[in-house]
All heavy atoms as a GROMACS GRO file, in nm:
protein
  483
    1MET      N    1   7.466  14.710   3.615
    1MET     CA    2   7.608  14.680   3.624
    1MET      C    3   7.632  14.577   3.735
    1MET      O    4   7.721  14.495   3.725
    1MET     CB    5   7.686  14.808   3.651
    1MET     CG    6   7.834  14.790   3.641
    1MET     SD    7   7.896  14.755   3.478
    1MET     CE    8   7.885  14.912   3.401
    2GLU      N    9   7.550  14.581   3.840
    2GLU     CA   10   7.571  14.491   3.953
    2GLU      C   11   7.553  14.345   3.912
    2GLU      O   12   7.629  14.258   3.954
    2GLU     CB   13   7.474  14.524   4.066
    2GLU     CG   14   7.496  14.440   4.190
    2GLU     CD   15   7.403  14.479   4.302
    2GLU    OE1   16   7.365  14.595   4.310
    2GLU    OE2   17   7.372  14.389   4.381
    3ASN      N   18   7.455  14.315   3.827
    3ASN     CA   19   7.434  14.178   3.781
    3ASN      C   20   7.555  14.126   3.706
    3ASN      O   21   7.589  14.010   3.716
    3ASN     CB   22   7.310  14.169   3.693
    3ASN     CG   23   7.184  14.192   3.772
    3ASN    OD1   24   7.182  14.174   3.892
    3ASN    ND2   25   7.080  14.235   3.704
    4LYS      N   26   7.621  14.212   3.630
    4LYS     CA   27   7.741  14.174   3.557
    4LYS      C   28   7.852  14.139   3.657
    4LYS      O   29   7.927  14.044   3.636
    4LYS     CB   30   7.784  14.290   3.467
    4LYS     CG   31   7.893  14.258   3.374
    4LYS     CD   32   7.838  14.216   3.242
    4LYS     CE   33   7.949  14.215   3.141
    4LYS     NZ   34   7.916  14.139   3.025
    5CYS      N   35   7.862  14.212   3.765
    5CYS     CA   36   7.964  14.185   3.867
    5CYS      C   37   7.944  14.048   3.932
    5CYS      O   38   8.041  13.983   3.968
    5CYS     CB   39   7.963  14.293   3.974
    5CYS     SG   40   8.023  14.453   3.919
    6LEU      N   41   7.822  14.005   3.948
    6LEU     CA   42   7.794  13.878   4.013
    6LEU      C   43   7.851  13.760   3.935
    6LEU      O   44   7.880  13.656   3.993
    6LEU     CB   45   7.644  13.859   4.032
    6LEU     CG   46   7.578  13.954   4.132
    6LEU    CD1   47   7.427  13.930   4.134
    6LEU    CD2   48   7.636  13.938   4.270
    7SER      N   49   7.869  13.774   3.804
    7SER     CA   50   7.923  13.664   3.724
    7SER      C   51   8.073  13.682   3.696
    7SER      O   52   8.130  13.607   3.617
    7SER     CB   53   7.847  13.654   3.592
    7SER     OG   54   7.868  13.768   3.513
    8CYS      N   55   8.136  13.778   3.761
    8CYS     CA   56   8.277  13.807   3.738
    8CYS      C   57   8.366  13.718   3.825
    8CYS      O   58   8.333  13.687   3.940
    8CYS     CB   59   8.307  13.953   3.766
    8CYS     SG   60   8.478  14.001   3.736
    9GLU      N   61   8.480  13.682   3.771
    9GLU     CA   62   8.577  13.599   3.844
    9GLU      C   63   8.631  13.671   3.968
    9GLU      O   64   8.669  13.607   4.066
    9GLU     CB   65   8.692  13.562   3.751
    9GLU     CG   66   8.790  13.468   3.810
    9GLU     CD   67   8.892  13.421   3.708
    9GLU    OE1   68   8.853  13.381   3.598
    9GLU    OE2   69   9.011  13.425   3.742
   10TYR      N   70   8.636  13.802   3.965
   10TYR     CA   71   8.693  13.879   4.074
   10TYR      C   72   8.592  13.916   4.183
   10TYR      O   73   8.630  13.976   4.283
   10TYR     CB   74   8.757  14.007   4.020
   10TYR     CG   75   8.866  13.981   3.920
   10TYR    CD1   76   8.851  14.018   3.787
   10TYR    CD2   77   8.982  13.914   3.956
   10TYR    CE1   78   8.950  13.992   3.694
   10TYR    CE2   79   9.081  13.888   3.865
   10TYR     CZ   80   9.064  13.927   3.734
   10TYR     OH   81   9.163  13.900   3.642
   11PHE      N   82   8.466  13.881   4.166
   11PHE     CA   83   8.364  13.911   4.266
   11PHE      C   84   8.361  13.796   4.366
   11PHE      O   85   8.343  13.681   4.329
   11PHE     CB   86   8.228  13.927   4.199
   11PHE     CG   87   8.120  13.978   4.290
   11PHE    CD1   88   8.114  14.112   4.319
   11PHE    CD2   89   8.027  13.894   4.345
   11PHE    CE1   90   8.015  14.162   4.402
   11PHE    CE2   91   7.928  13.942   4.429
   11PHE     CZ   92   7.922  14.076   4.457
   12ASP      N   93   8.381  13.826   4.494
   12ASP     CA   94   8.394  13.719   4.592
   12ASP      C   95   8.334  13.759   4.726
   12ASP      O   96   8.313  13.877   4.754
   12ASP     CB   97   8.542  13.684   4.611
   12ASP     CG   98   8.562  13.546   4.671
   12ASP    OD1   99   8.466  13.468   4.679
   12ASP    OD2  100   8.677  13.515   4.709
   13TYR      N  101   8.308  13.662   4.810
   13TYR     CA  102   8.254  13.682   4.943
   13TYR      C  103   8.367  13.677   5.045
   13TYR      O  104   8.452  13.588   5.040
   13TYR     CB  105   8.151  13.572   4.974
   13TYR     CG  106   8.098  13.578   5.114
   13TYR    CD1  107   8.006  13.675   5.150
   13TYR    CD2  108   8.140  13.488   5.210
   13TYR    CE1  109   7.956  13.681   5.279
   13TYR    CE2  110   8.090  13.493   5.338
   13TYR     CZ  111   7.998  13.590   5.373
   13TYR     OH  112   7.950  13.596   5.500
   14ASP      N  113   8.368  13.773   5.138
   14ASP     CA  114   8.470  13.779   5.242
   14ASP      C  115   8.409  13.733   5.373
   14ASP      O  116   8.318  13.798   5.427
   14ASP     CB  117   8.523  13.921   5.254
   14ASP     CG  118   8.639  13.933   5.352
   14ASP    OD1  119   8.683  13.830   5.407
   14ASP    OD2  120   8.686  14.046   5.373
   15ASP      N  121   8.455  13.619   5.426
   15ASP     CA  122   8.402  13.563   5.550
   15ASP      C  123   8.426  13.654   5.670
   15ASP      O  124   8.342  13.663   5.760
   15ASP     CB  125   8.465  13.427   5.580
   15ASP     CG  126   8.422  13.321   5.480
   15ASP    OD1  127   8.311  13.332   5.426
   15ASP    OD2  128   8.500  13.226   5.457
   16GLU      N  129   8.540  13.718   5.675
   16GLU     CA  130   8.576  13.800   5.791
   16GLU      C  131   8.486  13.922   5.807
   16GLU      O  132   8.447  13.956   5.917
   16GLU     CB  133   8.722  13.844   5.780
   16GLU     CG  134   8.820  13.730   5.794
   16GLU     CD  135   8.964  13.776   5.783
   16GLU    OE1  136   8.990  13.896   5.793
   16GLU    OE2  137   9.051  13.689   5.764
   17THR      N  138   8.456  13.989   5.696
   17THR     CA  139   8.374  14.110   5.703
   17THR      C  140   8.228  14.084   5.668
   17THR      O  141   8.145  14.173   5.678
   17THR     CB  142   8.428  14.218   5.608
   17THR    OG1  143   8.426  14.168   5.474
   17THR    CG2  144   8.568  14.259   5.646
   18ASP      N  145   8.195  13.960   5.626
   18ASP     CA  146   8.060  13.921   5.588
   18ASP      C  147   8.005  14.011   5.476
   18ASP      O  148   7.890  14.055   5.481
   18ASP     CB  149   7.968  13.924   5.711
   18ASP     CG  150   7.837  13.853   5.685
   18ASP    OD1  151   7.836  13.757   5.606
   18ASP    OD2  152   7.734  13.895   5.743
   19THR      N  153   8.091  14.042   5.378
   19THR     CA  154   8.051  14.126   5.266
   19THR      C  155   8.094  14.063   5.134
   19THR      O  156   8.183  13.977   5.131
   19THR     CB  157   8.115  14.266   5.274
   19THR    OG1  158   8.257  14.253   5.276
   19THR    CG2  159   8.068  14.341   5.397
   20GLU      N  160   8.031  14.107   5.026
   20GLU     CA  161   8.068  14.066   4.892
   20GLU      C  162   8.126  14.185   4.820
   20GLU      O  163   8.086  14.298   4.845
   20GLU     CB  164   7.947  14.015   4.815
   20GLU     CG  165   7.886  13.890   4.871
   20GLU     CD  166   7.761  13.851   4.796
   20GLU    OE1  167   7.686  13.940   4.752
   20GLU    OE2  168   7.739  13.731   4.780
   21GLY      N  169   8.221  14.160   4.730
   21GLY     CA  170   8.276  14.271   4.656
   21GLY      C  171   8.383  14.228   4.559
   21GLY      O  172   8.417  14.110   4.548
   22CYS      N  173   8.436  14.326   4.488
   22CYS     CA  174   8.538  14.303   4.388
   22CYS      C  175   8.674  14.287   4.455
   22CYS      O  176   8.715  14.370   4.536
   22CYS     CB  177   8.542  14.420   4.290
   22CYS     SG  178   8.659  14.399   4.156
   23THR      N  179   8.743  14.181   4.420
   23THR     CA  180   8.875  14.157   4.478
   23THR      C  181   8.987  14.203   4.385
   23THR      O  182   9.104  14.183   4.416
   23THR     CB  183   8.895  14.007   4.508
   23THR    OG1  184   8.882  13.934   4.386
   23THR    CG2  185   8.795  13.958   4.610
   24ARG      N  186   8.952  14.264   4.274
   24ARG     CA  187   9.050  14.306   4.174
   24ARG      C  188   9.136  14.420   4.224
   24ARG      O  189   9.252  14.434   4.187
   24ARG     CB  190   8.979  14.344   4.044
   24ARG     CG  191   9.068  14.390   3.932
   24ARG     CD  192   9.167  14.281   3.895
   24ARG     NE  193   9.239  14.310   3.774
   24ARG     CZ  194   9.358  14.369   3.771
   24ARG    NH1  195   9.417  14.407   3.881
   24ARG    NH2  196   9.418  14.391   3.658
   25GLY      N  197   9.083  14.505   4.308
   25GLY     CA  198   9.161  14.616   4.361
   25GLY      C  199   9.179  14.727   4.258
   25GLY      O  200   9.291  14.751   4.213
   26LEU      N  201   9.071  14.791   4.219
   26LEU     CA  202   9.078  14.901   4.123
   26LEU      C  203   9.150  15.020   4.187
   26LEU      O  204   9.135  15.045   4.306
   26LEU     CB  205   8.938  14.945   4.082
   26LEU     CG  206   8.848  14.838   4.021
   26LEU    CD1  207   8.708  14.893   4.002
   26LEU    CD2  208   8.905  14.791   3.890
   27ASP      N  209   9.227  15.094   4.107
   27ASP     CA  210   9.289  15.214   4.161
   27ASP      C  211   9.183  15.324   4.169
   27ASP      O  212   9.070  15.307   4.125
   27ASP     CB  213   9.411  15.256   4.080
   27ASP     CG  214   9.379  15.303   3.939
   27ASP    OD1  215   9.261  15.324   3.908
   27ASP    OD2  216   9.473  15.319   3.860
   28GLU      N  217   9.218  15.437   4.230
   28GLU     CA  218   9.120  15.543   4.254
   28GLU      C  219   9.056  15.596   4.126
   28GLU      O  220   8.936  15.619   4.121
   28GLU     CB  221   9.186  15.659   4.328
   28GLU     CG  222   9.222  15.627   4.470
   28GLU     CD  223   9.290  15.745   4.539
   28GLU    OE1  224   9.279  15.858   4.490
   28GLU    OE2  225   9.352  15.722   4.644
   29ASP      N  226   9.135  15.613   4.021
   29ASP     CA  227   9.082  15.665   3.895
   29ASP      C  228   8.985  15.568   3.830
   29ASP      O  229   8.877  15.607   3.785
   29ASP     CB  230   9.196  15.698   3.798
   29ASP     CG  231   9.285  15.810   3.847
   29ASP    OD1  232   9.232  15.898   3.919
   29ASP    OD2  233   9.405  15.810   3.815
   30ASP      N  234   9.021  15.440   3.826
   30ASP     CA  235   8.933  15.339   3.768
   30ASP      C  236   8.804  15.328   3.848
   30ASP      O  237   8.695  15.318   3.791
   30ASP     CB  238   9.001  15.203   3.763
   30ASP     CG  239   9.107  15.192   3.657
   30ASP    OD1  240   9.101  15.272   3.560
   30ASP    OD2  241   9.195  15.106   3.668
   31MET      N  242   8.814  15.329   3.980
   31MET     CA  243   8.695  15.317   4.064
   31MET      C  244   8.603  15.436   4.046
   31MET      O  245   8.481  15.421   4.037
   31MET     CB  246   8.736  15.304   4.212
   31MET     CG  247   8.617  15.286   4.305
   31MET     SD  248   8.517  15.141   4.270
   31MET     CE  249   8.610  15.017   4.355
   32LEU      N  250   8.658  15.556   4.037
   32LEU     CA  251   8.577  15.676   4.019
   32LEU      C  252   8.503  15.671   3.885
   32LEU      O  253   8.382  15.695   3.880
   32LEU     CB  254   8.665  15.801   4.025
   32LEU     CG  255   8.592  15.934   4.012
   32LEU    CD1  256   8.493  15.951   4.126
   32LEU    CD2  257   8.692  16.048   4.009
   33ARG      N  258   8.572  15.635   3.778
   33ARG     CA  259   8.507  15.624   3.647
   33ARG      C  260   8.398  15.517   3.648
   33ARG      O  261   8.290  15.535   3.592
   33ARG     CB  262   8.611  15.592   3.540
   33ARG     CG  263   8.690  15.712   3.494
   33ARG     CD  264   8.771  15.679   3.369
   33ARG     NE  265   8.881  15.588   3.397
   33ARG     CZ  266   9.004  15.625   3.434
   33ARG    NH1  267   9.032  15.754   3.444
   33ARG    NH2  268   9.097  15.536   3.457
   34PHE      N  269   8.426  15.404   3.714
   34PHE     CA  270   8.330  15.294   3.721
   34PHE      C  271   8.206  15.335   3.800
   34PHE      O  272   8.093  15.311   3.757
   34PHE     CB  273   8.398  15.173   3.785
   34PHE     CG  274   8.310  15.052   3.793
   34PHE    CD1  275   8.274  14.983   3.679
   34PHE    CD2  276   8.266  15.006   3.915
   34PHE    CE1  277   8.194  14.871   3.687
   34PHE    CE2  278   8.186  14.894   3.923
   34PHE     CZ  279   8.149  14.826   3.810
   35MET      N  280   8.225  15.399   3.916
   35MET     CA  281   8.113  15.438   4.001
   35MET      C  282   8.028  15.550   3.940
   35MET      O  283   7.908  15.556   3.961
   35MET     CB  284   8.163  15.482   4.139
   35MET     CG  285   8.232  15.372   4.217
   35MET     SD  286   8.125  15.231   4.251
   35MET     CE  287   8.024  15.298   4.380
   36MET      N  288   8.091  15.638   3.862
   36MET     CA  289   8.018  15.747   3.798
   36MET      C  290   7.954  15.705   3.666
   36MET      O  291   7.883  15.783   3.604
   36MET     CB  292   8.111  15.866   3.777
   36MET     CG  293   8.157  15.929   3.907
   36MET     SD  294   8.261  16.071   3.880
   36MET     CE  295   8.139  16.191   3.826
   37GLY      N  296   7.978  15.582   3.623
   37GLY     CA  297   7.918  15.532   3.501
   37GLY      C  298   7.983  15.589   3.376
   37GLY      O  299   7.919  15.594   3.271
   38GLN      N  300   8.107  15.632   3.385
   38GLN     CA  301   8.174  15.690   3.270
   38GLN      C  302   8.239  15.586   3.180
   38GLN      O  303   8.292  15.619   3.076
   38GLN     CB  304   8.279  15.791   3.316
   38GLN     CG  305   8.220  15.912   3.384
   38GLN     CD  306   8.326  16.007   3.435
   38GLN    OE1  307   8.443  15.973   3.442
   38GLN    NE2  308   8.284  16.126   3.471
   39THR      N  309   8.235  15.460   3.219
   39THR     CA  310   8.290  15.355   3.135
   39THR      C  311   8.175  15.267   3.086
   39THR      O  312   8.074  15.250   3.155
   39THR     CB  313   8.390  15.268   3.211
   39THR    OG1  314   8.324  15.211   3.325
   39THR    CG2  315   8.509  15.346   3.258
   40ALA      N  316   8.188  15.212   2.968
   40ALA     CA  317   8.083  15.126   2.913
   40ALA      C  318   8.075  14.995   2.992
   40ALA      O  319   7.969  14.939   3.010
   40ALA     CB  320   8.110  15.099   2.767
   41ALA      N  321   8.189  14.948   3.039
   41ALA     CA  322   8.195  14.823   3.115
   41ALA      C  323   8.323  14.823   3.197
   41ALA      O  324   8.416  14.898   3.170
   41ALA     CB  325   8.194  14.704   3.020
   42CYS      N  326   8.326  14.738   3.296
   42CYS     CA  327   8.446  14.727   3.379
   42CYS      C  328   8.561  14.673   3.294
   42CYS      O  329   8.547  14.570   3.227
   42CYS     CB  330   8.419  14.633   3.495
   42CYS     SG  331   8.562  14.607   3.602
   43PRO      N  332   8.675  14.740   3.296
   43PRO     CA  333   8.788  14.694   3.212
   43PRO      C  334   8.849  14.563   3.260
   43PRO      O  335   8.922  14.499   3.186
   43PRO     CB  336   8.888  14.808   3.222
   43PRO     CG  337   8.855  14.878   3.349
   43PRO     CD  338   8.707  14.862   3.368
   44TYR      N  339   8.818  14.520   3.381
   44TYR     CA  340   8.877  14.398   3.437
   44TYR      C  341   8.779  14.282   3.443
   44TYR      O  342   8.811  14.178   3.496
   44TYR     CB  343   8.931  14.426   3.576
   44TYR     CG  344   9.030  14.537   3.578
   44TYR    CD1  345   8.999  14.660   3.635
   44TYR    CD2  346   9.156  14.522   3.522
   44TYR    CE1  347   9.090  14.764   3.635
   44TYR    CE2  348   9.247  14.625   3.521
   44TYR     CZ  349   9.214  14.746   3.578
   44TYR     OH  350   9.305  14.846   3.577
   45TYR      N  351   8.659  14.300   3.386
   45TYR     CA  352   8.559  14.194   3.393
   45TYR      C  353   8.610  14.067   3.324
   45TYR      O  354   8.663  14.071   3.214
   45TYR     CB  355   8.429  14.238   3.326
   45TYR     CG  356   8.326  14.127   3.322
   45TYR    CD1  357   8.251  14.097   3.434
   45TYR    CD2  358   8.306  14.051   3.208
   45TYR    CE1  359   8.159  13.995   3.433
   45TYR    CE2  360   8.214  13.949   3.205
   45TYR     CZ  361   8.140  13.921   3.318
   45TYR     OH  362   8.050  13.819   3.317
   46LYS      N  363   8.596  13.956   3.392
   46LYS     CA  364   8.635  13.826   3.338
   46LYS      C  365   8.530  13.726   3.383
   46LYS      O  366   8.510  13.706   3.504
   46LYS     CB  367   8.773  13.788   3.390
   46LYS     CG  368   8.829  13.662   3.330
   46LYS     CD  369   8.971  13.639   3.378
   46LYS     CE  370   9.029  13.514   3.318
   46LYS     NZ  371   9.162  13.486   3.371
   47PHE      N  372   8.460  13.665   3.288
   47PHE     CA  373   8.352  13.572   3.322
   47PHE      C  374   8.405  13.454   3.402
   47PHE      O  375   8.504  13.391   3.366
   47PHE     CB  376   8.285  13.522   3.193
   47PHE     CG  377   8.174  13.425   3.220
   47PHE    CD1  378   8.055  13.467   3.276
   47PHE    CD2  379   8.190  13.292   3.189
   47PHE    CE1  380   7.953  13.377   3.301
   47PHE    CE2  381   8.088  13.201   3.213
   47PHE     CZ  382   7.969  13.244   3.269
   48TYR      N  383   8.338  13.426   3.513
   48TYR     CA  384   8.376  13.313   3.598
   48TYR      C  385   8.306  13.188   3.549
   48TYR      O  386   8.185  13.178   3.549
   48TYR     CB  387   8.338  13.340   3.744
   48TYR     CG  388   8.366  13.222   3.834
   48TYR    CD1  389   8.496  13.180   3.857
   48TYR    CD2  390   8.264  13.154   3.897
   48TYR    CE1  391   8.523  13.072   3.939
   48TYR    CE2  392   8.289  13.046   3.979
   48TYR     CZ  393   8.419  13.006   4.000
   48TYR     OH  394   8.445  12.899   4.081
   49ASP      N  395   8.382  13.090   3.505
   49ASP     CA  396   8.329  12.965   3.452
   49ASP      C  397   8.376  12.852   3.542
   49ASP      O  398   8.489  12.805   3.530
   49ASP     CB  399   8.376  12.945   3.308
   49ASP     CG  400   8.315  12.823   3.244
   49ASP    OD1  401   8.226  12.760   3.304
   49ASP    OD2  402   8.356  12.791   3.131
   50GLU      N  403   8.289  12.809   3.633
   50GLU     CA  404   8.330  12.707   3.729
   50GLU      C  405   8.349  12.569   3.666
   50GLU      O  406   8.409  12.481   3.726
   50GLU     CB  407   8.229  12.698   3.843
   50GLU     CG  408   8.088  12.664   3.798
   50GLU     CD  409   7.989  12.672   3.911
   50GLU    OE1  410   8.000  12.589   4.003
   50GLU    OE2  411   7.903  12.760   3.908
   51TYR      N  412   8.301  12.549   3.544
   51TYR     CA  413   8.316  12.420   3.478
   51TYR      C  414   8.433  12.416   3.380
   51TYR      O  415   8.453  12.317   3.309
   51TYR     CB  416   8.187  12.384   3.404
   51TYR     CG  417   8.071  12.370   3.499
   51TYR    CD1  418   7.970  12.465   3.504
   51TYR    CD2  419   8.061  12.262   3.586
   51TYR    CE1  420   7.865  12.455   3.593
   51TYR    CE2  421   7.957  12.250   3.675
   51TYR     CZ  422   7.858  12.346   3.678
   51TYR     OH  423   7.756  12.335   3.765
   52LYS      N  424   8.512  12.519   3.377
   52LYS     CA  425   8.625  12.529   3.285
   52LYS      C  426   8.725  12.413   3.304
   52LYS      O  427   8.767  12.350   3.208
   52LYS     CB  428   8.696  12.662   3.306
   52LYS     CG  429   8.809  12.690   3.213
   52LYS     CD  430   8.864  12.828   3.243
   52LYS     CE  431   8.980  12.865   3.156
   52LYS     NZ  432   9.030  12.998   3.185
   53THR      N  433   8.757  12.382   3.427
   53THR     CA  434   8.852  12.274   3.457
   53THR      C  435   8.794  12.139   3.417
   53THR      O  436   8.866  12.054   3.364
   53THR     CB  437   8.886  12.272   3.607
   53THR    OG1  438   8.933  12.401   3.644
   53THR    CG2  439   8.990  12.169   3.639
   54VAL      N  440   8.666  12.118   3.441
   54VAL     CA  441   8.602  11.991   3.409
   54VAL      C  442   8.606  11.965   3.259
   54VAL      O  443   8.632  11.854   3.214
   54VAL     CB  444   8.457  11.988   3.461
   54VAL    CG1  445   8.385  11.863   3.415
   54VAL    CG2  446   8.455  11.999   3.611
   55ARG      N  447   8.580  12.069   3.180
   55ARG     CA  448   8.582  12.054   3.034
   55ARG      C  449   8.722  12.016   2.985
   55ARG      O  450   8.738  11.940   2.891
   55ARG     CB  451   8.535  12.181   2.966
   55ARG     CG  452   8.385  12.194   2.963
   55ARG     CD  453   8.341  12.300   2.865
   55ARG     NE  454   8.383  12.433   2.901
   55ARG     CZ  455   8.314  12.515   2.979
   55ARG    NH1  456   8.201  12.478   3.030
   55ARG    NH2  457   8.359  12.634   3.004
   56LYS      N  458   8.824  12.068   3.050
   56LYS     CA  459   8.961  12.035   3.010
   56LYS      C  460   8.996  11.890   3.042
   56LYS      O  461   9.077  11.829   2.975
   56LYS     CB  462   9.061  12.129   3.078
   56LYS     CG  463   9.060  12.268   3.021
   56LYS     CD  464   9.166  12.351   3.086
   56LYS     CE  465   9.168  12.490   3.025
   56LYS     NZ  466   9.273  12.572   3.084
   57GLN      N  467   8.937  11.836   3.148
   57GLN     CA  468   8.966  11.698   3.189
   57GLN      C  469   8.901  11.597   3.096
   57GLN      O  470   8.950  11.485   3.083
   57GLN     CB  471   8.917  11.676   3.330
   57GLN     CG  472   8.996  11.751   3.434
   57GLN     CD  473   8.939  11.737   3.573
   57GLN    OE1  474   8.829  11.685   3.592
   57GLN    NE2  475   9.011  11.785   3.672
   58ASN      N  476   8.792  11.634   3.033
   58ASN     CA  477   8.719  11.538   2.947
   58ASN      C  478   8.777  11.528   2.813
   58ASN      O  479   8.834  11.577   2.742
   58ASN     CB  480   8.571  11.576   2.937
   58ASN     CG  481   8.503  11.553   3.069
   58ASN    OD1  482   8.543  11.469   3.147
   58ASN    ND2  483   8.398  11.627   3.092
   0.00000   0.00000   0.00000
């Protein structure tokens, strides 16, 4: 599941705390289900495509 998070739009690095993590802000119920593996996939996963803007310009 961690590899999937690395390609998510909401996964980011925080300079202040020197940590990486999800910036989506899951509520307690969603986080518990996600951490216990009770969901097939994160309901908020969104693939991060850094070239999306470039393709629109061409």
